[in-house]
C-alpha positions as CSV (number, residue, x, y, z in Angstrom):
1,M,116.2,182.2,-35.2
2,A,118.2,185.1,-36.6
3,H,118.0,185.8,-40.3
4,G,121.3,184.8,-41.9
5,D,121.5,187.7,-44.3
6,L,119.4,190.4,-46.0
7,R,118.2,187.8,-48.6
8,D,116.7,185.6,-45.9
9,F,115.0,188.7,-44.4
10,L,113.6,189.7,-47.8
11,S,112.3,186.2,-48.5
12,D,110.6,186.3,-45.1
13,L,109.0,189.6,-45.7
14,E,107.8,188.6,-49.2
15,S,106.2,185.4,-47.8
16,R,104.3,187.5,-45.2
17,G,103.1,190.0,-47.9
18,Q,105.4,192.7,-46.4
19,L,107.5,193.2,-49.5
20,V,106.4,194.4,-53.0
21,R,108.4,194.2,-56.2
22,L,108.1,197.2,-58.4
23,R,108.8,196.4,-62.1
24,E,108.1,199.9,-63.4
25,S,111.4,201.8,-63.7
26,V,111.7,205.0,-61.7
27,S,114.5,207.6,-61.7
28,V,117.0,207.8,-58.8
29,D,116.7,211.5,-59.3
30,L,113.8,212.6,-57.0
31,E,111.3,209.9,-58.1
32,L,112.5,206.8,-56.1
33,A,112.7,208.9,-52.9
34,A,109.2,210.4,-53.5
35,V,107.7,206.9,-53.9
36,L,109.3,205.6,-50.8
37,R,108.2,208.6,-48.6
38,R,104.6,208.1,-49.6
39,I,104.7,204.4,-49.0
40,T,106.4,204.9,-45.6
41,Y,104.0,207.6,-44.4
42,A,101.1,205.4,-45.3
43,G,102.5,202.5,-43.3
44,G,103.1,200.4,-46.4
45,P,105.4,197.5,-47.2
46,A,109.0,197.3,-48.1
47,V,109.6,198.0,-51.8
48,L,112.1,196.3,-54.1
49,F,112.8,198.6,-57.1
50,E,113.8,196.0,-59.7
51,S,115.1,198.6,-62.2
52,T,115.8,202.3,-62.4
53,R,115.9,204.6,-65.5
54,E,119.6,205.1,-64.9
55,G,120.3,201.4,-65.1
56,T,121.6,201.0,-61.5
57,L,121.5,197.9,-59.4
58,P,118.2,197.1,-57.8
59,A,117.3,199.0,-54.7
60,V,115.1,198.0,-51.7
61,G,113.6,200.5,-49.3
62,N,111.3,200.9,-46.3
63,L,112.7,197.7,-44.8
64,F,112.1,199.0,-41.2
65,G,109.1,201.3,-42.0
66,S,106.9,199.4,-39.5
67,W,107.6,198.4,-35.9
68,G,106.4,194.9,-36.8
69,R,109.2,194.5,-39.4
70,V,111.7,195.8,-36.9
71,E,110.7,193.2,-34.4
72,L,110.7,190.5,-37.1
73,A,114.3,191.6,-38.0
74,A,115.5,191.7,-34.4
75,G,113.6,188.6,-33.2
76,G,111.5,190.7,-30.9
77,D,112.2,193.5,-28.4
78,P,116.0,193.9,-28.3
79,Y,116.0,195.0,-24.6
80,P,115.6,191.6,-22.8
81,A,118.3,189.8,-24.8
82,L,120.8,192.6,-24.7
83,S,120.2,193.4,-21.0
84,S,120.7,189.7,-20.1
85,A,123.8,189.4,-22.2
86,L,125.4,192.7,-20.9
87,G,124.5,191.6,-17.3
88,S,126.5,188.4,-17.8
89,L,129.7,190.0,-19.0
90,P,132.5,189.3,-16.6
91,L,133.3,193.0,-15.8
92,R,134.6,192.3,-12.3
93,P,137.3,189.9,-11.0
94,P,135.7,186.7,-9.7
95,S,135.5,186.3,-5.9
96,G,136.3,182.8,-4.7
97,I,136.1,179.4,-6.5
98,S,132.3,179.7,-7.1
99,G,132.8,183.1,-8.7
100,A,135.6,181.8,-10.9
101,I,133.4,178.9,-12.1
102,R,130.6,181.4,-12.9
103,S,133.1,183.5,-14.8
104,I,134.2,180.5,-16.9
105,G,130.5,179.9,-17.8
106,D,130.1,183.6,-18.7
107,L,133.1,183.5,-20.9
108,S,131.8,180.4,-22.6
109,R,128.5,182.0,-23.4
110,L,130.4,185.1,-24.6
111,S,132.5,183.1,-27.0
112,R,129.3,181.8,-28.7
113,V,128.2,185.3,-29.6
114,A,131.6,186.9,-30.3
115,P,132.4,187.8,-33.9
116,R,134.6,185.4,-35.8
117,T,136.7,186.0,-38.9
118,V,136.2,183.6,-41.9
119,R,138.4,183.3,-45.0
120,S,135.8,184.5,-47.4
121,G,132.1,184.9,-47.9
122,P,129.3,185.7,-50.4
123,V,130.2,189.4,-50.4
124,R,133.4,188.6,-52.2
125,E,131.8,186.4,-54.9
126,V,132.2,189.1,-57.6
127,P,135.3,191.4,-57.6
128,W,134.4,194.4,-59.8
129,D,136.8,194.8,-62.7
130,E,136.0,198.5,-62.8
131,V,135.2,200.7,-59.9
132,D,132.0,202.6,-60.7
133,L,130.0,204.1,-57.9
134,L,127.4,205.3,-60.5
135,R,126.2,201.7,-60.8
136,L,124.8,201.9,-57.3
137,P,121.4,203.4,-56.6
138,A,122.6,206.6,-55.1
139,I,119.6,208.9,-54.9
140,R,118.8,212.6,-55.0
141,Q,115.9,213.1,-52.7
142,W,115.1,216.8,-52.8
143,P,115.5,219.6,-55.5
144,G,118.1,221.5,-53.4
145,E,120.6,218.7,-53.2
146,P,123.7,219.1,-55.4
147,G,124.0,215.4,-56.4
148,R,123.3,211.8,-55.6
149,F,123.7,210.2,-52.1
150,L,124.1,206.7,-50.9
151,T,121.8,206.8,-47.9
152,M,122.1,203.3,-46.3
153,G,125.7,202.4,-46.5
154,I,127.2,201.2,-43.2
155,T,130.8,202.3,-42.7
156,F,133.0,199.8,-40.8
157,V,136.2,201.1,-39.2
158,R,138.7,199.7,-36.7
159,G,140.4,201.8,-34.1
160,K,144.0,201.4,-33.0
161,G,142.9,199.5,-29.9
162,G,141.3,196.8,-32.1
163,A,137.6,197.6,-31.4
164,L,135.4,197.5,-34.5
165,D,132.8,200.2,-34.9
166,F,130.2,200.8,-37.6
167,G,127.4,203.2,-38.4
168,Y,125.3,205.0,-40.9
169,Y,127.0,208.0,-42.5
170,R,125.5,209.5,-45.6
171,L,127.8,209.4,-48.7
172,Q,127.7,212.0,-51.4
173,V,129.0,210.5,-54.7
174,L,131.6,212.7,-56.3
175,G,132.4,210.5,-59.3
176,R,133.1,206.9,-60.2
177,D,135.8,206.3,-57.6
178,S,135.3,208.9,-54.9
179,L,132.7,210.1,-52.4
180,I,132.3,212.3,-49.3
181,M,132.0,210.8,-45.9
182,H,129.6,212.7,-43.7
183,W,130.7,212.0,-40.2
184,M,130.7,214.4,-37.3
185,P,134.0,214.9,-35.3
186,W,132.7,213.5,-32.0
187,R,131.4,210.3,-33.6
188,R,133.3,207.2,-32.6
189,G,133.7,206.1,-36.2
190,A,135.3,209.5,-37.1
191,A,137.8,209.1,-34.3
192,Y,138.7,205.6,-35.4
193,G,138.9,206.8,-39.0
194,E,141.4,209.5,-38.2
195,E,143.6,206.8,-36.7
196,S,143.3,204.1,-39.4
197,R,142.3,206.1,-42.5
198,Q,140.8,202.9,-44.0
199,V,137.1,202.1,-44.3
200,A,134.8,199.4,-45.6
201,I,131.3,200.7,-46.6
202,V,128.9,197.8,-46.5
203,F,125.4,197.5,-48.1
204,G,122.9,194.9,-47.0
205,P,124.3,192.8,-44.2
206,D,121.9,190.9,-42.0
207,P,119.0,193.0,-40.6
208,V,120.2,193.0,-37.0
209,T,123.5,194.6,-38.1
210,M,121.5,197.1,-40.1
211,L,119.5,198.1,-37.1
212,M,122.5,198.3,-34.8
213,A,124.3,200.5,-37.3
214,G,121.9,203.3,-36.1
215,V,122.7,202.7,-32.4
216,P,125.7,204.4,-30.7
217,V,127.7,202.0,-28.6
218,P,130.2,203.4,-26.0
219,H,133.9,202.9,-26.6
220,P,135.6,200.4,-26.2
221,M,132.7,197.9,-26.6
222,D,133.0,196.0,-29.9
223,K,129.8,196.7,-31.8
224,A,130.0,193.4,-33.7
225,L,129.9,191.6,-30.3
226,V,126.6,193.5,-29.5
227,V,125.2,192.2,-32.8
228,G,126.1,188.7,-31.7
229,M,124.3,189.1,-28.4
230,L,121.1,190.1,-30.2
231,R,121.4,187.4,-32.8
232,G,122.3,184.7,-30.4
233,E,125.3,183.7,-32.6
234,G,128.5,185.4,-33.6
235,L,128.7,187.6,-36.7
236,E,130.9,186.2,-39.5
237,L,133.4,188.8,-40.7
238,V,135.8,188.7,-43.6
239,R,139.0,190.8,-43.7
240,G,139.2,193.4,-46.4
241,E,141.2,192.6,-49.6
242,T,142.7,196.1,-49.8
243,V,142.0,197.5,-46.3
244,D,142.7,196.3,-42.8
245,V,139.1,196.3,-41.8
246,E,136.7,193.4,-41.2
247,Y,133.1,193.5,-42.4
248,P,130.1,191.1,-42.5
249,A,130.8,188.2,-44.9
250,R,127.2,187.8,-46.0
251,S,126.6,191.4,-47.1
252,E,125.3,192.3,-50.6
253,L,128.1,194.7,-51.5
254,V,131.2,196.4,-50.0
255,I,133.2,199.4,-51.0
256,E,136.8,199.3,-49.7
257,G,138.4,202.7,-49.5
258,E,140.8,205.1,-47.8
259,L,140.5,208.6,-46.5
260,T,142.6,210.8,-48.7
261,G,143.2,213.6,-46.2
262,E,141.3,216.0,-48.3
263,T,137.9,217.5,-47.7
264,A,135.1,218.5,-50.1
265,L,131.9,220.5,-49.7
266,E,129.1,218.1,-48.9
267,G,125.4,219.1,-49.2
268,P,123.0,220.8,-48.8
269,F,121.0,217.6,-47.9
270,G,117.3,217.3,-47.2
271,D,117.5,215.9,-43.8
272,H,115.4,214.0,-41.2
273,A,114.4,217.2,-39.5
274,G,112.5,218.2,-42.6
275,V,114.8,221.0,-43.7
276,Y,118.1,221.2,-45.6
277,S,121.3,220.8,-43.6
278,A,124.0,223.2,-44.5
279,A,126.8,222.5,-46.9
280,R,130.0,221.9,-45.1
281,P,133.5,220.3,-45.8
282,Y,133.8,216.6,-45.0
283,P,136.4,213.9,-45.6
284,V,136.9,212.5,-49.1
285,V,137.1,208.7,-49.6
286,R,138.9,207.2,-52.6
287,V,137.7,203.8,-53.6
288,R,140.2,201.0,-53.8
289,A,137.9,198.1,-54.7
290,I,134.3,197.0,-54.8
291,F,133.1,193.4,-54.2
292,S,129.6,192.1,-54.3
293,R,127.4,189.0,-54.3
294,R,125.9,188.0,-57.6
295,D,122.9,190.1,-58.4
296,P,123.2,192.4,-55.4
297,V,120.3,194.4,-54.0
298,I,121.2,197.7,-52.4
299,P,119.2,199.1,-49.4
300,V,118.2,202.8,-49.5
301,T,116.4,205.0,-47.0
302,V,114.8,208.4,-47.3
303,T,114.5,211.5,-45.1
304,G,112.0,214.2,-44.6
305,R,109.6,215.3,-41.9
306,P,109.0,212.6,-39.3
307,V,107.9,209.9,-38.9
308,L,109.8,207.9,-41.6
309,E,111.9,204.8,-41.4
310,D,114.5,206.4,-39.1
311,G,111.8,206.8,-36.5
312,N,111.6,203.1,-36.0
313,I,115.4,202.8,-36.0
314,I,115.4,205.3,-33.2
315,R,112.8,203.3,-31.4
316,F,114.9,200.2,-31.7
317,G,117.9,202.2,-30.5
318,E,116.1,203.4,-27.4
319,R,115.5,199.8,-26.4
320,A,119.1,198.8,-27.0
321,A,120.4,201.9,-25.3
322,L,118.3,201.2,-22.2
323,A,120.3,198.0,-21.6
324,F,123.6,199.9,-21.8
325,V,122.4,202.8,-19.7
326,Q,121.2,200.5,-16.9
327,Q,124.7,199.0,-16.7
328,L,126.0,202.4,-15.9
329,L,123.0,203.9,-14.1
330,P,121.0,201.1,-12.5
331,E,118.5,203.7,-11.1
332,V,117.1,204.2,-14.6
333,V,113.8,202.3,-15.0
334,D,112.9,203.2,-18.6
335,L,113.9,205.3,-21.5
336,H,111.7,206.7,-24.3
337,M,112.6,208.7,-27.4
338,P,109.4,209.6,-29.2
339,P,110.0,208.9,-33.0
340,A,108.7,212.4,-33.9
341,G,111.3,213.9,-31.6
342,L,114.1,213.1,-34.0
343,G,116.2,211.6,-31.2
344,Y,116.4,215.1,-29.6
345,L,113.7,214.6,-27.0
346,T,114.3,211.9,-24.4
347,L,112.0,210.8,-21.5
348,V,113.7,208.9,-18.7
349,S,112.2,207.5,-15.5
350,I,114.4,206.9,-12.4
351,R,114.2,205.6,-8.9
352,K,115.1,208.9,-7.3
353,R,117.2,208.7,-4.1
354,Y,118.9,212.1,-3.5
355,P,118.7,215.8,-4.4
356,G,120.0,216.6,-7.8
357,H,119.5,213.0,-9.0
358,A,117.6,214.0,-12.1
359,M,120.3,216.4,-13.3
360,R,123.0,213.8,-12.7
361,V,121.1,211.3,-14.9
362,A,120.6,213.9,-17.6
363,A,124.2,214.9,-17.6
364,A,125.3,211.2,-17.9
365,L,123.1,210.7,-20.9
366,W,124.5,213.8,-22.6
367,A,128.0,212.6,-22.0
368,L,127.2,209.1,-23.4
369,S,125.9,210.6,-26.7
370,P,125.9,214.3,-27.7
371,L,123.8,213.3,-30.7
372,Y,120.7,212.6,-28.6
373,H,118.9,213.9,-25.5
374,K,118.9,217.7,-26.4
375,L,115.8,218.0,-24.3
376,T,115.9,215.5,-21.4
377,V,112.8,215.1,-19.2
378,V,113.4,213.1,-16.0
379,L,110.4,211.5,-14.3
380,D,109.6,209.3,-11.4
381,S,109.7,205.5,-11.7
382,D,105.8,205.2,-11.6
383,V,105.3,207.3,-14.7
384,D,104.5,205.4,-17.9
385,L,106.7,207.1,-20.5
386,R,104.6,206.0,-23.4
387,D,101.4,207.4,-21.9
388,P,101.1,211.1,-22.9
389,T,98.6,211.8,-20.1
390,S,100.9,210.5,-17.4
391,V,103.9,212.4,-18.8
392,T,101.9,215.6,-19.3
393,Y,100.5,215.4,-15.8
394,A,103.9,214.8,-14.2
395,I,105.5,217.7,-16.0
396,S,102.6,220.0,-15.2
397,A,102.4,219.1,-11.6
398,N,106.0,218.8,-10.7
399,V,107.9,221.4,-12.7
400,N,108.6,224.8,-11.3
401,P,110.4,226.3,-14.4
402,G,112.7,228.6,-12.5
403,R,113.9,225.7,-10.3
404,D,113.5,222.6,-12.5
405,I,114.6,223.6,-16.0
406,R,118.4,223.6,-16.3
407,V,120.1,224.8,-19.5
408,V,123.7,223.9,-20.3
409,D,125.2,226.1,-23.0
410,G,128.3,225.4,-25.1
411,Y,127.6,221.7,-25.6
412,P,128.2,219.5,-28.7
413,T,125.1,218.8,-30.6
414,E,124.1,217.0,-33.8
415,E,125.2,219.0,-36.8
416,L,121.9,218.3,-38.4
417,D,119.9,220.1,-35.7
418,P,118.3,223.1,-37.4
419,S,117.8,225.0,-34.1
420,T,121.5,225.7,-33.7
421,P,123.0,228.6,-35.8
422,T,126.4,227.0,-35.4
423,P,126.2,223.4,-36.6
424,G,127.4,220.9,-34.0
425,F,127.4,223.5,-31.1
426,G,124.5,224.4,-29.0
427,S,122.9,223.6,-25.7
428,K,121.1,220.9,-23.6
429,A,118.2,221.2,-21.2
430,C,117.1,219.0,-18.3
431,V,113.5,219.2,-17.2
432,D,113.3,217.7,-13.7
433,A,109.7,216.4,-13.5
434,T,110.2,214.2,-10.5
435,R,108.6,214.8,-7.1
436,K,110.9,216.9,-5.0
437,L,112.8,215.9,-1.9
438,P,112.7,218.3,1.1
439,E,116.2,219.6,0.2
440,E,114.8,220.6,-3.2
441,Y,111.6,222.0,-1.8
442,G,112.7,224.6,0.8
443,G,113.0,222.0,3.5
444,A,109.3,221.1,3.4
445,E,107.7,217.7,2.5
446,Y,106.4,217.5,-1.0
447,P,102.6,217.2,-1.3
448,G,101.6,213.6,-1.3
449,D,99.5,211.9,-4.0
450,L,95.8,211.4,-3.4
451,V,95.2,207.8,-2.3
452,A,92.0,206.3,-1.0
453,P,92.0,203.5,1.6
454,P,92.4,200.0,0.1
455,E,89.0,198.8,1.4
456,V,87.3,201.8,-0.2
457,E,89.0,201.2,-3.5
458,E,88.0,197.5,-3.4
459,L,84.4,198.4,-2.8
460,A,84.5,201.0,-5.5
461,R,86.0,198.5,-7.9
462,R,83.3,195.9,-7.3
463,I,80.4,198.4,-7.7
464,S,81.9,200.2,-10.7
465,E,82.6,196.9,-12.5
466,S,79.0,195.9,-11.9
467,I,77.6,199.2,-13.2
468,L,79.9,199.4,-16.2
469,G,79.3,195.7,-17.0
470,G,75.6,196.3,-17.2
471,G,74.7,194.4,-14.0
472,R,73.2,195.4,-10.7
473,A,75.1,196.3,-7.5
């Protein structure tokens, strides 16, 4: 059963010995982040910082620092539930009476997981009399950063078409009532924000919503609907008091604000690639109101060289993304984004059917999300993407660099990628590590794999098991 909110999840973690309460006060300036990084690298528990030297609200970190906690939060592997739910969406007109009846059933199931708006919720228990962002545990992680950042706020924004989107965008605190929103221009949230200019920045909704905040979902799919598909029940939303944006009713805290139309220099910021990202101008948000639960706890996350907490969020995202990709590209068998690859390295296996198939799949992934897939390696369906030996062998045996490595210049990239001298503008590469068809191999048949006759393999299996098991042939 899905956790109702962050507090349910924290109670569950604590009962399993997966959350530790730290009573010693640490500073939000460098110290809190350094503690969390060490705990995360060591595979340690979630940590609730009950107090800080600056007197901020309590902070909790390393929530998703282990895959076990991600699965606990998501109720298991997200792929089966999301694949099933997406497959049942009535995307095509029904054919005949039986098709119409099935469509009614599909719509009924969909209504159970669709988001629903409620009049109020725990997040609105305490209207703040005074807007003061400095009460929140915004942190400075690295010495070269110019100020404090809110690192796990989830920005909700609604587009003109009505679809609700949300995601993680770091927030540099400028003062008590203003901050800088770091969103890249090709982000769906940025496009919606340019239309509405109103945002709700949420801290500590339920853990599935927190995980999905790190997963891009293609327009015009409503991301809150996807959360409901994974939770098995619709997400309760409350409409903003001062903004026309809905957000989870059971969150810990929400900042309602508006884009002023101004920009301010944001950064440098010690990023997930293990280096500082460059200072650049980004939109300024003016806070209209803050609401919270009583005694709110604010999630924080830290960055640095991988693998940290974001590696597990990427791993969750790859499983969710696979379900979406297979709706568009049914030939895709599996997708893997190694956590240390920062989301830039993607392995994808396909059922190959025609010349150039690998490049088509890579190009489709690039179009779906410029953030990911900088280096896309396409492999055959029989390759285990999580087995380094199988992947290394396929690349080594099947790739002729002059033929099978295609580079596309002048492509949007993640602005945080340190390899590109112009932030947000670089290149993509496809490595075709599939077996080649005759049209791709000079008209000749590709060399076949070495395969022994079945009866010989069976005899070898019987004898080898006897020897390895310590018996006699």
